[in-house]
GUMAR-361809 format. One record per residue (C-alpha): x, z, y; residue number from 1. Coordinates in Angstrom, 2 decimals, always signed. Last residue first. Example, Ala and Ser with C-alpha at 12.3 -4.5 7.8 and 13.67 -1.06 7.14 Angstrom:
<sites>
{xx +13.67&zz +7.14&yy -1.06&resi 2}
{xx +12.30&zz +7.80&yy -4.50&resi 1}
</sites>
This chain:
<sites>
{xx +0.86&zz +14.14&yy -18.20&resi 318}
{xx +3.46&zz +14.19&yy -15.51&resi 317}
{xx +3.04&zz +15.38&yy -11.98&resi 316}
{xx +3.33&zz +13.40&yy -8.80&resi 315}
{xx +3.78&zz +13.54&yy -5.03&resi 314}
{xx +4.84&zz +10.62&yy -2.74&resi 313}
{xx +5.27&zz +11.86&yy +0.83&resi 312}
{xx +4.42&zz +9.87&yy +3.87&resi 311}
{xx +6.38&zz +9.49&yy +7.23&resi 310}
{xx +5.82&zz +8.51&yy +10.80&resi 309}
{xx +7.33&zz +6.26&yy +13.59&resi 308}
{xx +10.88&zz +5.82&yy +12.53&resi 307}
{xx +12.81&zz +2.99&yy +14.25&resi 306}
{xx +13.20&zz -0.75&yy +13.60&resi 305}
{xx +15.59&zz -2.75&yy +15.83&resi 304}
{xx +17.36&zz -5.36&yy +13.64&resi 303}
{xx +20.01&zz -2.95&yy +12.53&resi 302}
{xx +17.54&zz -0.24&yy +11.74&resi 301}
{xx +15.78&zz -2.50&yy +9.25&resi 300}
{xx +19.08&zz -3.36&yy +7.58&resi 299}
{xx +20.20&zz +0.31&yy +7.37&resi 298}
{xx +16.91&zz +1.07&yy +5.59&resi 297}
{xx +17.23&zz -1.80&yy +3.23&resi 296}
{xx +20.67&zz -0.85&yy +1.93&resi 295}
{xx +19.58&zz -1.27&yy -1.63&resi 294}
{xx +19.79&zz +2.38&yy -2.60&resi 293}
{xx +16.48&zz +3.26&yy -0.87&resi 292}
{xx +16.24&zz +6.98&yy -0.08&resi 291}
{xx +13.84&zz +6.73&yy +2.80&resi 290}
{xx +11.71&zz +4.23&yy +0.82&resi 289}
{xx +10.59&zz +1.82&yy +3.43&resi 288}
{xx +7.28&zz +0.97&yy +5.09&resi 287}
{xx +6.96&zz -1.86&yy +7.67&resi 286}
{xx +5.76&zz -2.39&yy +11.33&resi 285}
{xx +6.04&zz -5.07&yy +13.96&resi 284}
{xx +4.85&zz -4.42&yy +17.41&resi 283}
{xx +3.40&zz -6.47&yy +20.40&resi 282}
{xx +1.67&zz -9.13&yy +18.44&resi 281}
{xx +0.52&zz -12.24&yy +20.42&resi 280}
{xx +0.70&zz -14.78&yy +17.54&resi 279}
{xx +4.09&zz -16.17&yy +18.85&resi 278}
{xx +5.45&zz -12.62&yy +18.66&resi 277}
{xx +4.32&zz -12.25&yy +15.13&resi 276}
{xx +6.03&zz -15.54&yy +14.15&resi 275}
{xx +9.30&zz -14.33&yy +15.82&resi 274}
{xx +8.99&zz -11.16&yy +13.84&resi 273}
{xx +8.50&zz -13.08&yy +10.60&resi 272}
{xx +11.55&zz -15.23&yy +11.24&resi 271}
{xx +13.71&zz -12.22&yy +12.24&resi 270}
{xx +12.70&zz -10.43&yy +9.05&resi 269}
{xx +13.34&zz -13.52&yy +7.06&resi 268}
{xx +16.80&zz -14.16&yy +8.57&resi 267}
{xx +17.75&zz -10.40&yy +8.04&resi 266}
{xx +16.68&zz -10.67&yy +4.39&resi 265}
{xx +18.63&zz -13.79&yy +3.78&resi 264}
{xx +21.92&zz -12.58&yy +5.38&resi 263}
{xx +24.12&zz -13.63&yy +2.42&resi 262}
{xx +24.67&zz -10.21&yy +0.96&resi 261}
{xx +22.04&zz -10.58&yy -1.67&resi 260}
{xx +21.61&zz -13.87&yy -3.49&resi 259}
{xx +22.27&zz -12.90&yy -7.14&resi 258}
{xx +20.14&zz -9.75&yy -6.70&resi 257}
{xx +16.96&zz -11.45&yy -5.77&resi 256}
{xx +15.95&zz -10.97&yy -2.14&resi 255}
{xx +12.75&zz -9.18&yy -1.20&resi 254}
{xx +10.34&zz -8.57&yy +1.70&resi 253}
{xx +6.84&zz -7.27&yy +1.25&resi 252}
{xx +4.03&zz -6.26&yy +3.63&resi 251}
{xx +6.04&zz -6.78&yy +6.86&resi 250}
{xx +3.13&zz -5.70&yy +9.06&resi 249}
{xx +1.54&zz -7.03&yy +12.22&resi 248}
{xx +0.68&zz -5.44&yy +15.51&resi 247}
{xx -1.69&zz -5.60&yy +18.47&resi 246}
{xx -1.34&zz -2.49&yy +20.62&resi 245}
{xx -2.90&zz +1.06&yy +21.10&resi 244}
{xx -2.52&zz +2.30&yy +17.60&resi 243}
{xx -6.25&zz +3.13&yy +17.27&resi 242}
{xx -7.35&zz +0.08&yy +19.08&resi 241}
{xx -5.26&zz -2.25&yy +17.01&resi 240}
{xx -6.20&zz -0.73&yy +13.60&resi 239}
{xx -9.32&zz -3.01&yy +13.14&resi 238}
{xx -6.92&zz -5.98&yy +13.62&resi 237}
{xx -5.20&zz -5.37&yy +10.40&resi 236}
{xx -2.23&zz -7.69&yy +10.01&resi 235}
{xx -0.22&zz -8.85&yy +7.00&resi 234}
{xx +3.14&zz -10.51&yy +6.26&resi 233}
{xx +4.96&zz -11.51&yy +3.04&resi 232}
{xx +8.70&zz -12.16&yy +3.21&resi 231}
{xx +10.51&zz -14.11&yy +0.47&resi 230}
{xx +13.80&zz -14.58&yy -1.33&resi 229}
{xx +15.39&zz -16.49&yy -4.23&resi 228}
{xx +12.82&zz -19.14&yy -5.22&resi 227}
{xx +14.60&zz -21.61&yy -7.53&resi 226}
{xx +13.97&zz -25.35&yy -6.93&resi 225}
{xx +17.31&zz -25.86&yy -5.16&resi 224}
{xx +18.09&zz -22.52&yy -3.75&resi 223}
{xx +14.71&zz -21.66&yy -2.16&resi 222}
{xx +13.69&zz -19.17&yy +0.56&resi 221}
{xx +10.00&zz -18.33&yy +0.75&resi 220}
{xx +8.07&zz -17.55&yy +3.93&resi 219}
{xx +5.06&zz -15.62&yy +5.21&resi 218}
{xx +4.44&zz -15.50&yy +8.99&resi 217}
{xx +2.02&zz -18.44&yy +9.28&resi 216}
{xx +0.24&zz -17.34&yy +6.03&resi 215}
{xx -0.77&zz -13.99&yy +7.57&resi 214}
{xx -2.72&zz -11.99&yy +4.94&resi 213}
{xx -5.39&zz -9.76&yy +6.44&resi 212}
{xx -8.24&zz -12.00&yy +5.14&resi 211}
{xx -6.94&zz -11.83&yy +1.66&resi 210}
{xx -3.81&zz -12.92&yy -0.32&resi 209}
{xx -3.13&zz -9.35&yy -1.53&resi 208}
{xx -5.78&zz -9.61&yy -4.30&resi 207}
{xx -3.98&zz -12.62&yy -5.75&resi 206}
{xx -0.86&zz -10.36&yy -6.57&resi 205}
{xx -3.07&zz -8.27&yy -8.92&resi 204}
{xx -4.29&zz -11.37&yy -10.85&resi 203}
{xx -0.83&zz -12.91&yy -10.94&resi 202}
{xx +0.41&zz -9.59&yy -12.49&resi 201}
{xx +2.55&zz -7.33&yy -10.28&resi 200}
{xx +5.71&zz -5.87&yy -11.59&resi 199}
{xx +6.42&zz -2.17&yy -11.14&resi 198}
{xx +8.25&zz -0.29&yy -8.34&resi 197}
{xx +8.94&zz +3.41&yy -8.69&resi 196}
{xx +12.31&zz +3.34&yy -7.06&resi 195}
{xx +13.49&zz -0.15&yy -6.25&resi 194}
{xx +15.84&zz -1.75&yy -8.65&resi 193}
{xx +13.35&zz -4.14&yy -10.16&resi 192}
{xx +12.00&zz -4.96&yy -6.62&resi 191}
{xx +13.94&zz -8.23&yy -6.35&resi 190}
{xx +12.57&zz -9.75&yy -9.58&resi 189}
{xx +8.93&zz -8.83&yy -9.06&resi 188}
{xx +8.97&zz -9.90&yy -5.45&resi 187}
{xx +10.71&zz -13.09&yy -6.03&resi 186}
{xx +8.23&zz -14.05&yy -8.78&resi 185}
{xx +5.30&zz -12.99&yy -6.58&resi 184}
{xx +6.56&zz -15.22&yy -3.83&resi 183}
{xx +6.84&zz -18.16&yy -6.19&resi 182}
{xx +3.13&zz -17.78&yy -7.10&resi 181}
{xx +2.05&zz -21.21&yy -5.84&resi 180}
{xx +4.98&zz -23.48&yy -5.42&resi 179}
{xx +6.18&zz -23.86&yy -1.87&resi 178}
{xx +4.27&zz -24.97&yy +1.27&resi 177}
{xx +1.88&zz -22.00&yy +1.26&resi 176}
{xx +4.92&zz -19.73&yy +1.26&resi 175}
{xx +6.22&zz -21.17&yy +4.55&resi 174}
{xx +9.54&zz -22.82&yy +3.92&resi 173}
{xx +13.19&zz -21.62&yy +4.07&resi 172}
{xx +15.86&zz -23.85&yy +2.62&resi 171}
{xx +19.20&zz -22.98&yy +0.96&resi 170}
{xx +22.29&zz -25.32&yy +0.88&resi 169}
{xx +23.68&zz -24.11&yy +4.15&resi 168}
{xx +23.10&zz -20.36&yy +4.78&resi 167}
{xx +19.92&zz -19.32&yy +6.57&resi 166}
{xx +19.32&zz -19.36&yy +10.43&resi 165}
{xx +16.52&zz -16.96&yy +11.70&resi 164}
{xx +18.78&zz -15.53&yy +14.33&resi 163}
{xx +17.91&zz -12.36&yy +16.17&resi 162}
{xx +14.90&zz -11.10&yy +18.07&resi 161}
{xx +15.24&zz -9.75&yy +21.72&resi 160}
{xx +13.06&zz -6.68&yy +22.54&resi 159}
{xx +9.44&zz -7.41&yy +23.43&resi 158}
{xx +8.58&zz -7.23&yy +19.86&resi 157}
{xx +8.98&zz -3.47&yy +19.79&resi 156}
{xx +9.78&zz -2.41&yy +16.19&resi 155}
{xx +8.19&zz +0.18&yy +14.02&resi 154}
{xx +9.12&zz +2.00&yy +10.78&resi 153}
{xx +6.88&zz +3.91&yy +8.43&resi 152}
{xx +9.05&zz +6.01&yy +6.27&resi 151}
{xx +8.47&zz +6.82&yy +2.58&resi 150}
{xx +9.59&zz +10.15&yy +1.14&resi 149}
{xx +9.97&zz +10.60&yy -2.59&resi 148}
{xx +9.22&zz +12.90&yy -5.44&resi 147}
{xx +7.27&zz +15.70&yy -3.82&resi 146}
{xx +5.79&zz +17.94&yy -6.54&resi 145}
{xx +2.37&zz +18.33&yy -7.91&resi 144}
{xx +1.36&zz +21.36&yy -9.88&resi 143}
{xx -2.10&zz +22.24&yy -8.53&resi 142}
{xx -0.75&zz +24.59&yy -5.85&resi 141}
{xx +1.50&zz +21.69&yy -4.85&resi 140}
{xx -1.52&zz +19.65&yy -4.30&resi 139}
{xx -3.36&zz +22.26&yy -2.10&resi 138}
{xx -0.21&zz +22.95&yy -0.12&resi 137}
{xx +0.27&zz +19.17&yy +0.64&resi 136}
{xx -3.39&zz +18.79&yy +1.66&resi 135}
{xx -3.09&zz +21.76&yy +4.06&resi 134}
{xx +0.16&zz +20.36&yy +5.52&resi 133}
{xx -1.16&zz +16.94&yy +6.22&resi 132}
{xx +1.46&zz +16.04&yy +8.99&resi 131}
{xx +3.78&zz +14.52&yy +6.47&resi 130}
{xx +1.14&zz +12.12&yy +5.26&resi 129}
{xx +0.13&zz +12.55&yy +1.65&resi 128}
{xx +0.43&zz +9.97&yy -1.20&resi 127}
{xx -0.89&zz +11.16&yy -4.51&resi 126}
{xx +0.34&zz +10.45&yy -8.11&resi 125}
{xx -0.62&zz +11.34&yy -11.69&resi 124}
{xx +2.14&zz +10.27&yy -13.97&resi 123}
{xx +2.80&zz +8.55&yy -17.37&resi 122}
{xx +6.27&zz +7.99&yy -18.79&resi 121}
{xx +6.66&zz +4.75&yy -20.98&resi 120}
{xx +6.33&zz +5.36&yy -24.72&resi 119}
{xx +3.38&zz +3.22&yy -25.61&resi 118}
{xx -0.31&zz +3.89&yy -25.05&resi 117}
{xx -2.18&zz +2.44&yy -22.14&resi 116}
{xx -5.29&zz +4.53&yy -23.09&resi 115}
{xx -3.30&zz +7.65&yy -22.12&resi 114}
{xx -3.22&zz +6.34&yy -18.52&resi 113}
{xx -6.93&zz +5.58&yy -18.37&resi 112}
{xx -7.85&zz +9.04&yy -19.78&resi 111}
{xx -5.44&zz +10.76&yy -17.43&resi 110}
{xx -7.02&zz +8.91&yy -14.55&resi 109}
{xx -10.53&zz +10.07&yy -15.60&resi 108}
{xx -9.54&zz +13.78&yy -15.94&resi 107}
{xx -7.26&zz +13.84&yy -12.90&resi 106}
{xx -9.96&zz +12.24&yy -10.60&resi 105}
{xx -12.70&zz +14.53&yy -11.79&resi 104}
{xx -10.54&zz +17.69&yy -11.45&resi 103}
{xx -9.28&zz +16.53&yy -7.96&resi 102}
{xx -12.82&zz +16.08&yy -6.71&resi 101}
{xx -14.11&zz +19.31&yy -8.30&resi 100}
{xx -11.28&zz +21.30&yy -6.81&resi 99}
{xx -11.80&zz +19.90&yy -3.31&resi 98}
{xx -15.54&zz +20.58&yy -3.59&resi 97}
{xx -14.98&zz +24.13&yy -4.66&resi 96}
{xx -12.22&zz +24.93&yy -2.14&resi 95}
{xx -14.66&zz +23.68&yy +0.73&resi 94}
{xx -13.95&zz +20.51&yy +2.41&resi 93}
{xx -17.55&zz +19.76&yy +3.37&resi 92}
{xx -17.53&zz +19.23&yy +7.14&resi 91}
{xx -14.30&zz +17.09&yy +6.97&resi 90}
{xx -16.18&zz +14.64&yy +4.60&resi 89}
{xx -14.18&zz +14.36&yy +1.42&resi 88}
{xx -12.20&zz +11.29&yy +0.61&resi 87}
{xx -10.05&zz +10.78&yy -2.51&resi 86}
{xx -8.13&zz +7.66&yy -3.48&resi 85}
{xx -5.54&zz +8.78&yy -6.03&resi 84}
{xx -3.04&zz +6.70&yy -7.83&resi 83}
{xx -2.38&zz +6.63&yy -11.59&resi 82}
{xx +1.25&zz +5.79&yy -12.59&resi 81}
{xx +2.56&zz +4.16&yy -15.67&resi 80}
{xx +6.36&zz +4.00&yy -16.05&resi 79}
{xx +9.23&zz +1.59&yy -16.50&resi 78}
{xx +7.81&zz -1.89&yy -16.50&resi 77}
{xx +4.02&zz -1.47&yy -15.90&resi 76}
{xx +1.09&zz -3.85&yy -15.68&resi 75}
{xx -2.65&zz -3.48&yy -15.03&resi 74}
{xx -2.24&zz -0.76&yy -12.25&resi 73}
{xx -4.34&zz +2.48&yy -12.45&resi 72}
{xx -6.55&zz +3.50&yy -9.55&resi 71}
{xx -9.14&zz +6.18&yy -9.96&resi 70}
{xx -11.61&zz +6.42&yy -7.08&resi 69}
{xx -13.40&zz +9.40&yy -5.56&resi 68}
{xx -15.68&zz +9.37&yy -2.53&resi 67}
{xx -17.39&zz +12.53&yy -1.24&resi 66}
{xx -19.94&zz +13.01&yy +1.56&resi 65}
{xx -21.74&zz +9.65&yy +1.41&resi 64}
{xx -24.82&zz +9.85&yy +3.57&resi 63}
{xx -27.94&zz +8.61&yy +1.77&resi 62}
{xx -30.36&zz +11.08&yy +3.38&resi 61}
{xx -30.49&zz +13.18&yy +0.18&resi 60}
{xx -26.59&zz +13.51&yy +0.37&resi 59}
{xx -24.39&zz +11.36&yy -1.84&resi 58}
{xx -21.21&zz +12.59&yy -3.74&resi 57}
{xx -19.55&zz +9.30&yy -5.12&resi 56}
{xx -17.81&zz +8.65&yy -8.29&resi 55}
{xx -15.41&zz +5.96&yy -9.36&resi 54}
{xx -13.51&zz +4.73&yy -12.34&resi 53}
{xx -16.30&zz +4.54&yy -15.01&resi 52}
{xx -19.04&zz +2.48&yy -13.38&resi 51}
{xx -16.50&zz +1.08&yy -10.90&resi 50}
{xx -14.56&zz -0.61&yy -13.72&resi 49}
{xx -10.91&zz -1.36&yy -12.58&resi 48}
{xx -8.70&zz -3.39&yy -14.91&resi 47}
{xx -7.94&zz -6.12&yy -12.37&resi 46}
{xx -8.97&zz -4.97&yy -8.89&resi 45}
{xx -12.27&zz -6.87&yy -7.90&resi 44}
{xx -14.38&zz -3.79&yy -7.08&resi 43}
{xx -11.58&zz -2.46&yy -4.98&resi 42}
{xx -11.92&zz -5.60&yy -2.84&resi 41}
{xx -15.20&zz -4.37&yy -1.47&resi 40}
{xx -13.40&zz -1.42&yy +0.10&resi 39}
{xx -11.08&zz -3.73&yy +2.03&resi 38}
{xx -13.99&zz -5.97&yy +3.13&resi 37}
{xx -15.87&zz -2.99&yy +4.48&resi 36}
{xx -13.05&zz -1.85&yy +6.79&resi 35}
{xx -10.39&zz +0.70&yy +6.04&resi 34}
{xx -8.84&zz +3.14&yy +8.46&resi 33}
{xx -5.57&zz +4.86&yy +8.27&resi 32}
{xx -4.16&zz +8.47&yy +8.25&resi 31}
{xx -5.16&zz +10.42&yy +11.32&resi 30}
{xx -6.61&zz +13.20&yy +9.12&resi 29}
{xx -9.39&zz +14.46&yy +11.49&resi 28}
{xx -10.68&zz +11.13&yy +13.01&resi 27}
{xx -9.65&zz +9.36&yy +9.79&resi 26}
{xx -12.01&zz +11.48&yy +7.72&resi 25}
{xx -15.03&zz +10.54&yy +9.76&resi 24}
{xx -13.94&zz +6.93&yy +9.48&resi 23}
{xx -13.65&zz +7.23&yy +5.70&resi 22}
{xx -17.22&zz +8.61&yy +5.48&resi 21}
{xx -18.66&zz +5.75&yy +7.67&resi 20}
{xx -16.74&zz +3.23&yy +5.59&resi 19}
{xx -18.21&zz +4.79&yy +2.35&resi 18}
{xx -21.74&zz +4.28&yy +3.90&resi 17}
{xx -21.11&zz +0.65&yy +4.47&resi 16}
{xx -19.65&zz +0.18&yy +0.91&resi 15}
{xx -22.56&zz +1.74&yy -0.95&resi 14}
{xx -24.23&zz -1.51&yy -1.73&resi 13}
{xx -21.02&zz -2.61&yy -3.64&resi 12}
{xx -21.64&zz +0.19&yy -6.10&resi 11}
{xx -19.93&zz +3.57&yy -6.49&resi 10}
{xx -20.61&zz +5.70&yy -9.56&resi 9}
{xx -22.94&zz +8.77&yy -9.43&resi 8}
{xx -23.13&zz +12.28&yy -8.12&resi 7}
{xx -26.31&zz +13.20&yy -6.26&resi 6}
{xx -25.88&zz +16.08&yy -3.68&resi 5}
{xx -28.80&zz +18.51&yy -3.13&resi 4}
{xx -26.64&zz +21.42&yy -2.33&resi 3}
{xx -22.93&zz +20.94&yy -1.98&resi 2}
{xx -20.64&zz +23.03&yy -4.32&resi 1}
</sites>
């Protein structure tokens, strides 16, 4: 494979070198960057054990050439999925190294999934950008099949933003002003009918409230004391230069089934976009299932979002 490489689990001390590897991959793959704090968060993910669930290929000079991480959620409602996080330096993407990396990840992730027991389906999953033709062909050759397309939508915030008014009898407050965890409850309930979505535990949800979370653009709607809708917003300043403009993300938006059709999602979207604009952002972005049956895609288009790029979710059962 790669002469002289040491293979061992990742440690927090390796994070700077992992960033260097992922930046080198980004320059070729044009996917997304991560900074040190994001990679350090992996060590805190519930159920993740770096000693068992990660491996690095390290050159004699300390350069990380290969980074392999097995991610399996700590809860599941309808199926268990293991997600891949594989980075191979562009100068070392030989067939042998690619096969080794995928073999290791599949073996460890299969072990973790089987340990969950029960009768829920168990799948190995990879997300691939539509422009990554070589990666797609490699995975299809290993038995993976495209299950779903997810679209990244973008919205120019210089365009007019619609009303943020909600129906009488309901109230919208910033998430931090409501009861802790109400946004998670709304997310879990509202995403029950979304393809592939599984509930988040309190521990997993807490990992999303990090330095990239935008508390001033995250809101919950209440009907009495019951949380019925929410929007969670994020921003990643290290992406601004690559994209060409400051921007923020709608990380999650959901309305419980009993309160749909009342304009809550539209009002929350508009509220978050107005918040983004006040912060100096020039674009808003979000991801959506291209085959969503909830009407989400049509809603996003109606408030000015358009397609920017697309990913594919591939999987195979174990």
